[in-house]
N, C-alpha and C positions, 0 to 999 in steps of 0.2 A: 579501760582505767587510763592507760598511757594517754589517750586523747583529753580525758577528763583532767589529769594532771596538768596537760599543755593548757588548757583553756583557764586553769585555776590560777597559775603562774603569770599568764598575761594580764589577766584582770588584777593580779595583786600590782604588777609592774605599773600599771596605768594609775592605780590608787595611790601608790607610793610617790609617783610623778606629780599628781595633783596636790600631794601634801607638802608643808614646807620642808624646806631641807631635803632636796630632791637628791638624785644623783649627781646631777652636775654640780652641786656643792659639796660633794664627797671627795672629789679628785681634785688636783692641781698639778701642772706642768712646769717645770723650770727647766732651762735649757742653757747650755755653755756660753753662745752668742747668737742671737737671732738672726744677724747679718755676718757673713761669713763670706771667703773667697770662692769663686765658682769652682767646685770640684774638691774643697777641702772638708775633712770630716766633721762632725756635729754630735753632742752627746747630749741626751734629755733624760729628765726623771721625772716619774708621775707617783704622787703619794695618795693615798686613800685614807682619809682621816678615821680616827677610831670611833667618832660619835655616829657613824653610820652604821646602826645596829640593825639595820633591815637587810643588809648583805651578808652572804655567807661568810662562815669565819675564813676560809681560804678563797678569796675570789679570784679568779683568772685574768690579769689585766693583758690587753692586746694593744699594738701599737699600728697606726696607719698613717702613711703619706700620702696625701691626696686621696685616691680611690684604692691605693695597693696597701695591703697588709705587710708589715714589716717584721721579718723573724728575728731573734737574737735577743729579745728582752730577758734581763735578769730580775726575777722577782724575789723579794725577802720581806720577812717582818722585824720591824725595827723594835727596840727594847720598850718604846711608848706605846706599842700594841698597834701602831700604824702599818698599812703595807705600802712597800716602795717597789716600783719597776723602773730599771734603767736600760737604756739602748743607745748604741753609739752607732750612726749613720757613717760609715767609712768614706763615701763620696757624695756630696751633695751637688747633683748635676740639674737641679730645676733652679731657675732664676727667682721663682716665687712659687710657695707651697705652704700648705697646711698640714701640720703634725698633730695628730689627735691621739688622745689616750683613751682606749675604749674598753667595755666589759660586756661580756656574753650575759644577756639577761633574757631569759626565755629563748625565743627562737630569733630574736634582733641583736644587732649590736649597738649598745647604749654608749654614746660618747660622754666621758666624764669631764675631758677638758682638752683644749686645742690651742696651738700657738702657730703664729704666722713666721716662717723662714724666709729669708731673702739671701741670695748669693750674686755676686757680681766682681766687680774689678774696680780697683782704684782709680781716680781721673789721671788721664794722661796729661802732660804739660801742653797747654794751648800754644799753638804755632801760628807763624806768619800774622804777628800783630802788626796792624798798620792803622793811621789816622789821618783824615783829611779835614781841614777847615772849610766849611760850607758857609760862604758869606750871605747865602741866601738866608738861610735859617739861624746863622750867628752861633753856631754850635760846631763843637769838635766831636766828629764822628769816627769811632774806631771800631775795628772788626777783627775778627781772628776765626781759626779754625779748631774746632773744641776737640778733634781727636777721635779715637774709636768709641764706640758705645760702651758704657760701663754697665748698663742694666740694672742700675741703681738710681734714685733721685740725685742728681748732681747739680749743684748750684754755681754759677759764675758771677764773678764780681770783678768790675773794672775799677782799680784802685789807681791814685794818681796823688801827686804832691808837687809844690811849687819849690822851685830851685834858682838860686841866683849864679851858681856855678855850671859845671857840667853833669850835673845830678848826682854828684858824689856826695853833697850834703843835703840833708832833706829839710825842707823848710815847711810850710805850713801845709797841711793836708787839706786835700780837696775832699768833698763829699763822695763816698762810694756809688758808683752807677751799676745798679742790678737790672740785666735785660729782662724782657720778658720771656715765661717758659718756651723753651723750644729755639729761641734767637740766640745768634752769635754777633752781634753788635750792639752798641750803646753809644748814647751821645750826652757829651758833658756840655751844659748850658753856657752861654757867653758870660754870665755874671760870674761863673766860677773861674774864668780864665784871665790871664794875661797874655796880650796877643804877642808880644814881644820879649817874653821872658820864658825860659826853660822850664819844662815840667817833665817829670818822671812818671810814666803810666806802666803799668803790668795788669795781668789778668790773672785772677785766683779762681782755681776750681777745686771745689769741696763735695764730698759724699760721706757715707758711713765708714768707708774703709781706708780714707785718707785725703791728703791735700796737696795741690802742685800748683805752681806758679810759673808764667810765662816769662821769658827773658825781659829785663826792664828796657824800654823804649824811651829814651830822652830826646825831646824835640821842642822847638818853638812853633807855637800854633801857626803864624804866619808863614813858616818855611813848609807847611803843608797845605796851603790854600788851594783850593780848586775853583777856579773861574767857571762861570757860566758861557756856554758857547756864544759866539758873536752872530749877528746877523748878516746874510750873504745876499746881494742881489746886483743887477745889471741894469744900466740906463740906456735909454735909446740916443743915438748920436744926434747931436743938433745940426742944423743945417750948415752952421758956420763950420763946425768940425769935420775933418776928412772921415770917411767911412773906415771900419776897421780893415785891416789888411785881411786877405784870405788866410783861413786857418787860425783866426785870432778872435779873441772875446774880451770885452771891456767889463771888468768886475768892480763892484763897490762893496764895501762891508762896514759895519758900525760895531765897536767892541760894546761889552755888556756894560751898562750905564753905572751900576754901583762899582764898577772896578775901573773907572776912568782915571783915577790916581794912581792906579798900580802901572808899572810899566810891563809890557806885554809883548810877547813874540808870537806871530801866528804862522801857520802853514795850512798849504791847500792841497788837495787831493780831487782827481777828476779820473774818469774813465767813460769810454762810449757806451750807449745805451745799448745798442746791438751786439751780440756776441757774448763770449764769455772773458772778455779782457779784464785783466786785474787793475787794482788802483794805481793811478802813478802820482807820485808825491812832489809837490812844489813848495819850497820856501828855504828859508823864511821870508816872509814878505816884507817889504819895506815899511818901516813905522812913521815915516815923515807924512805920508799921505795915505789916505784910505781908500785909493783908487789902484787897480792893477790891471794890465793888459797881458792876457794870457794866449802865448802863440805856440807854434809848433804843432797844432791840431791838424786833425784831417779835415778839408773843406766839406762845407755841405754835410755835416754829421752831427748828430744830437749827442751832448754830453750831460753827465751827471756830475755836480761839483759841491763840495763842503768844505768848511773851514772850522779851524779850532785853534785856541792860544793858550798860553801859559805865562806865568809871571816870570819876568826875565830883567835883569840877569839875577836876580835874587832866585833862591829855591822855591819850587812850587809843583804842582801836578798839572798835567794837560786838562784842558776842559773837555766835555763831550764833544762830538762832530755835530756842527750845526744841521739843521734840516737841509735836506736834499735841494738844489737849484739845477733845473733843467733848462739849457741853452743849446741852440743849433749855430754852428759855425757858419761864416759866409764863404760863398764859393769863389772859387778862381778860375781864371780863363783857362781852357784847355791848354796844356801843354804837351802837345802830341805830335808825332810825324805822320803824315797820311800817305800811305803806298797806294797808289792809283794804277789801274789799268782800264783800257777803254776798248771798244769794239763797234766797228761801224755795221748798221744794219746792212743785209745782203739786197733786200728790196729797194732801200733808200739810203744811198751811200751819205747823204747828208744829215741823217739821223743817227747820233751818236749814244752808245750806252756806256756809262762811266761807273767804274767799281772801285772802291777804295777799301783799306782797312787802317784803323788808327793804330799806332805804336806808340806807347807812353815813352816819355823821355824822362820822366821822373818817377819815383815810387808813388807820390800824390800828384797825379797829373790833372787832377779835376775832372767833375762829370760833364759829359757833352750831352746837350740837350737835342741838337740838330746840327745839320751841315747845309751850306749853301755853294751854289756853283754859280759864279759870275765870270763877265769878260769885260774889258775897257774897249769901247770903240776908239779907232785911231784918230778920228775926225773931232770927238768930243773930249776936251781936256778936263779930267777929274770926274767922268761920269762914268758909273760902274753900272751894268746892266744885269741883274739876277736872271739866270737861266733856269735854276733848280733849287728849289728849298724842301728838305726832307729830312726824316728821321732814320731813314733806311741806309745802308750801306752801298746803295746803287742809285742810279738815276738815268733816266732816257730823256734826251731834249734834241731839239733841231738846231743845229750848229749854223750859225749865221755863215754866209758865203765868205765874207771877209777875215772870219775869226780863224787864226791859228793856234791859239792859245787860251786857256780859261784858268780860272784860279779857283780852288777848293779851300774852304775854312769849316772849321768846327766852332761852334759856338755855345756859349750858357750866359745865365743871368750876370756873369761878371765880366764878359767880354768874348773876345775870338781868340783862336789859334792863329800862329803864322799863316799867312796864305802860302798854299802847296801850287805850284805851275803846273799845268798838264799842257804838254806840247802835242799836237797830233802830227807825228812825223810819218813819213812814207817808209813801207818795208823796203830798205835798201841794204841791209846787211846780210852776210851768208846766213845759210840754214844749218841746223845741226844735224848728224848724221846717227844712224843706227839707233833709232829710238825704239824701245822695248820696254814691255812691263810685264810684271808677274806677280802672283799672289803671294803673299808671306804667310797670312792666315786669314781667317775669315772677315777680319776687321781691318785691313792694311793692304795695300798694293806699293810694290817697289816699281819706280820708273827711272830707268837710266837711259843715258845717251853718251855719244861722243863729242865733246866741245868743237866748236868750229874754231879756225884760223882766220883771223885773230880772236882771243877769247873775247866775249861779250861782258858787259859789266853785271849782268845778272840775267835772270829768266823768270817768266811767268809760266806758272804750271796750273792748268785748269782741269777739273775732272767733273763729270756728273754722268748720269744715266744715260743708257743709249736706247733706242732713238732718242735724241733731245725733242723736248717740247717746243712749243712755238715761241716760247720766251725762255730765255737763257737765265732766268733768275735762279734756277734749281742748281745751278751750277756752283762748284765751289772753286776757289782760285788762291793761289799763294804766290808770293814773290819772294825768289831766291836770289839775295844780294852777292853771294860768292859766284863770279863768273868762271871760276875753274872747276866747279862741282861737276860732278859726272852721274849724278842721280839723286833721288829724293824719296823718302817713306811718306807715302799719304795715308795718313790715319783719321781724318776727318770726315764725317758724312760717308763712310764706307760699311756697306751692309753684305751680308752673306750673300750667294748666289745671285748677283746682279751684274749685269754687263755694264762697264763703265768706259766711257770715251774720255781718253787723256789727251790734253793738247798742251805742247811745250813751245813757247816762243823766246827766242833770245833777244835780249835788249842791248842796243849798243848806246853810244853816246850820240843824241840828238837822231836816233835810226832804231829801227827793229827789223830782225828778219822773219822770214816767213815761217807761218805756224806748222808744226808737223803733228801728226795725229797717230794713236794706237789705240786699239782695243782690248780690254783684259777682263776677265772674270774674277771677282773676288774670292768665290769658292765654287768649283765644279760641282754638278749635281749627278745624282744617278739618273739612268735612262728612264724616262717617263712611261713607256710600255715596252714589252718584248713583242717580237714579230709574231704573226698570227701563223699557227700551224695548220697546215692542209694535207690530207691524204691523197696521196698520188697513186699506189697501188696498195692491193691487199691480199693475203692468201690464207691459207688455213692456220700455219704458224708463223708468218713473219706479215709486216706491214711496213711500207716505205712512206715516209713523211719528208715534206719540205717547206719552206718558208722564206720570205723575202725580208732581208734585213731592212732596218730601218735607216734612213740615211741619217748623216752625222748633223747634230745640231750644235749651235753655239752654246757654250755653258756646260755641256753634257760631256761628261768625261767619256773616252773611247772604250769600247767593249773590250774585254779581256777574254771572255769565254761565254759558251753557252751550256745549259744543263738541261737534260731532257728526264723527266719524272713520268712514270706509268704505274698505274694500281689497277690489280684484278678485283673481282668481285669478293675475294677472300680479304681483301685490305692488305695484300702484301704489296710493298711499295719496291720498286726498282728505279735506278738512275743512272746516267751516265753523262761525263763531261766531254764536250767538244770544243775545238778552237773556234776563236770569234770569226774566222773565214769559212765556216761550214754553212752550207745552204740546204742541206738534208741529212736524214739518216735513217737507216732500215732496223726496225726492232726484229729480233730474231728470239726463237725459243718460246712462242705465243702458245697458247691452248687454243685448239679449234673450237669454234662455236663458242668463244668466250667474250665477255665484255672487257674492254680497259677504258680507263681515263687517263688523258697524256696531257700534259702541259710543258711549256718551255720557259726556261727563266734566262733571261740576259743580264749578265753581270759587269762590272766596273769597278775600278778602285774607288769610286764612291758610293757604290752600293749596287743592289740586284733588284730586278722588277720581274715579277711573273706575269705570264701572258694568259689569255683565254685557255679553257679547258677544252680538249677533243675528245669525243666519245666515240668509240669505233667498236665492232665485234668482227671476230676473225671467221672465215668461211666454214660451212659445214662439209665435211667430206661427201664425196658422190656416190651413186648406188654401186657400181662395179668394184670400187675399192671396198665398200661395205660388205659385198659378197666375200671377196677376198679374206676379210678380217675373219668373218664368219666361218668360212672354210678353215682356215688356220686355226680358230677357236676349236672347231670340231675335231681337226686332227690331233691337236693337243689333248682334249678330254678323251679321245680314243687310245692314245697313248699312255696316259696315266691309267685308264682302266687295265690295259693288258699288263702293265708293269705291277698294278695291284693284284691281278689274278696270279699272276707266276710268283709273286712274294707269298701268296696265301698257299699256293700248292707246294713250294720248296720249303715252307717253314714247317718243322715238326709239331710245333706246339699248336699249329692251325690247320694240320692235315688229319690228324686222329679224329677229332671230333666229326669229321665230314665222311671218312671212309676209314671203318675200322681193320685192323690187320687180321688176315686170314692165316692161320697155322699151316704149316705144311703137312698134309696127312700121312704122308711116307713115313714122318718121324714121330706121328702120334702113336698113342696107345689103342688104336681101334683094332691092330691086329691081333691084340689078346683074347679078343671075345667074338671074333668072325667064326663062324661054324668051318670046321675042317672038311667035312663031307657034305657036299650040297648037290641037290638032283640038278641034273642039265635040265635046263627050260631054254626054249628057244626065245630069244629077245628081240622081239620086233618093234622097230620104231613106228609108232603111228603116224599114219599120214605123211609120210615123207616120200613115198614111191620108190624106195630105193631097197636093195638086199641088205639083209640083216647083217650086222657087224659082227663078225667071229673074233675078231683078234684086234688089240689096241697096244702099240709098242710105244713106250715112252722113252724117248732119247734124254739123257742127262749130261751135262757137262760136268766135269770134276770139279773144275774151278773156274770161275768168270768174274771179269772185273765188273764192278757196277757202272751201269751206264749214267751219263751226267744227270738224267731227271730221276735216278734212283736216290733213296735216301741212304745215309750212313748206317742206319739201322737195318742189319740184314733179315729182319723179321717183317719189313715193311716195304710196301712198293709205291711207284708214283703212279702206276696204271690202275685201270678198273680191277678189283679183286676178281679172282676165279672163285666163284661160289661151290663149283662141283668139281671134283677131279676124279677121273675113273682109272683103275689099274686093272689089267687082264692078266691073268696067269696063265701061260702055255703048259700044254700037258695036263697032268694029273692036278686036279684042285687041289687034293690034298697035300700032293708034293709040294705045290704053289703055297698053300697056306702054312706048311712047315718051313719052307723056305723063308716065307715072309717073317714066321715067328724066329727062327734063326738069326735071319737079319736085324730083326727088331731088338732081340737080345743082345746081340753082338754090337749093336749100336748104342745100347743102353749102358753096356759095359765098357765100351771102348770111350765114349764120350759123349758130348752133346750131339743130337742129331744134324745132319747136314741138310740144309735147305736145298730145295730145286727151285730152279728159275722158271718163272711162269711163263714169260714172254719168249725166252728163247728156245723152250723145249719144242720138239717137234713129234708130233703123234702120228702114227703110221696105221693106216687101216686095213686089214686082210679079210679075205674071206673067211667065215666061221668053220671051224673043223666039225666033223659029223659027230664028234664024241660029246658035245654040249657046248653051254654058253655060262659065263661067270657074270653074276649080278654085279653092279657097280652102285655102291652107295654115297650118296652125296654127303659131304662134309660142311655143316652149317655152322658148327662152333668149335671152339678149342676144347678138347677134352683134357 
């Protein structure tokens, strides 16, 4: 039934919606304000008309903001019969949302009416209003900053008026300029402007929450004119004109044609194309001529140049920078000093090797394209004969026999440097003393000496790998101009673990001293390999080793010690450290018939190196020694057995299970049931071939101390037990029996029976009396 009722309501709702005057025409929403400040409250009411007869008498009205239901609606019936629901939203945090008045109809939520709500901020005051007069478009272009976002539709209007004073009095109004949506600039056409008359300009911003205006700007359109950039170029020098100086550029420019009647001021900026140099500004440029020579630049360097202009001396704005112009400065002749050094070939003394190094005399000394070595013959006036033309820093040439001096120059496309004379002087000066060298680190060497007397004017220091190659081009050299110097740190072309030959030559005025040589390693290395181990003698528990030390090598650090390592088959390692002067060692404490691996390590301050591994086996013990060892082992086993037997015999807890204790028959109850009168029978021991025993006498000790092998327990003995003990009664058997009974009774009354000694008792045999023989009964158990 419930399901049938739901279906009926649904069909009824559909029919009502299709009829005129549906639910959407039954309700109406009214709000306090459709646009509010973001975060402010808002109140809304929904009224359901009375003519909606198809609704319930008390319909429930719901509110929805966006997709969320809003609680807090207050519903009441008015006097005219309409239903009203009112809701207040405390904080509207949505910049744009739809508020809906809804009604539950069936299983769905039917919207009666809805309204759009907006929230935002009033417009901020526009800032940074500025205007430029563009002569190209003949318009006044103004721009501003609109301020923060308002979240509401906001319009901007550029307003202006003409004024003959300082804009205090407003003249004719100018048509408002409205920018396009989203733009913050606007242009006033030329037809609305008076170029040389003041005008007031401001920006007005407006939206549903308020209006704001920027500060008023008072200006004359020509005072804010912005010119177009001029054109910049260069011209090739004519043959009649002198070429530009080194580091200079000849420039020309042409102002913007529409602004030729305006007085202008221009400036230039430039920077090298290579590197990350900043722009350098030059200006103002002279206005009399449109040509300019820019100097002070680096020779043979490519530059980027730009120019701009401004209305001057009247107010105006700088134009944009002109398109870039790329030029290259001319070269200048090298301005360098050439330090030279020469050497004669040993096989051919007339062949000379000349070395040089350029030393710049200025910060910008010009690029060098090559070097020329020449000499002037004495018989030919003005003739210069070239000996060598190279781009390297050395040259080998045959020296003419009459030549005592040559000239060296550096050149480029702009000219040559000043000639440097090279005089081939003889070695006539004194030599320096105590030349020495040492390594400071893997990439430097310190070479020191004692200056000769008199002091030279300088030194030439050469260094290179040793042994030298056929050509000395791999050598590096340096000239030290200080004659009082006592050393120099070599840091160029120094590699680790290399042997270097260092040569120092003193230089005097028109002479030089003999060269001195010294050898040094930049860094010493560890030994390449350790000495090889040899086995000299070996035994069962020792081994004698020996080795031959390696000869000392140049560049190798001296040995500090040796270390011997040996390892057995159980991977147990042992080691010992020996002095560097050791030549052998004996290993003790080895196991017989065992395998060992041994190696030697040679160590120095620069590192350590392991040698090859020596494998050896100790000797096996001989046959006689084996017999002795087996005998000792057997003797030890025998002693262990004897000690075990004695321990078993003397320990009571282990003796009783083997040999039970037999009680003393004399103190047993046997005498109580022995017959008192027995017939005498002759007792003959069969098969012994001896006369019959007629009497046994037992001698007992009153008290005796236990022997060492006897137990502390008086009822047990350490010897073999007596299985049978016999007693012989002398005289009448009855008397003997009575006597035995009286003794037994006395013993029983007096205390515990006294034990007899089994091993110390003496038994005496007498001839048997004629009156008879007493039988002796064996006692096999304790009664």
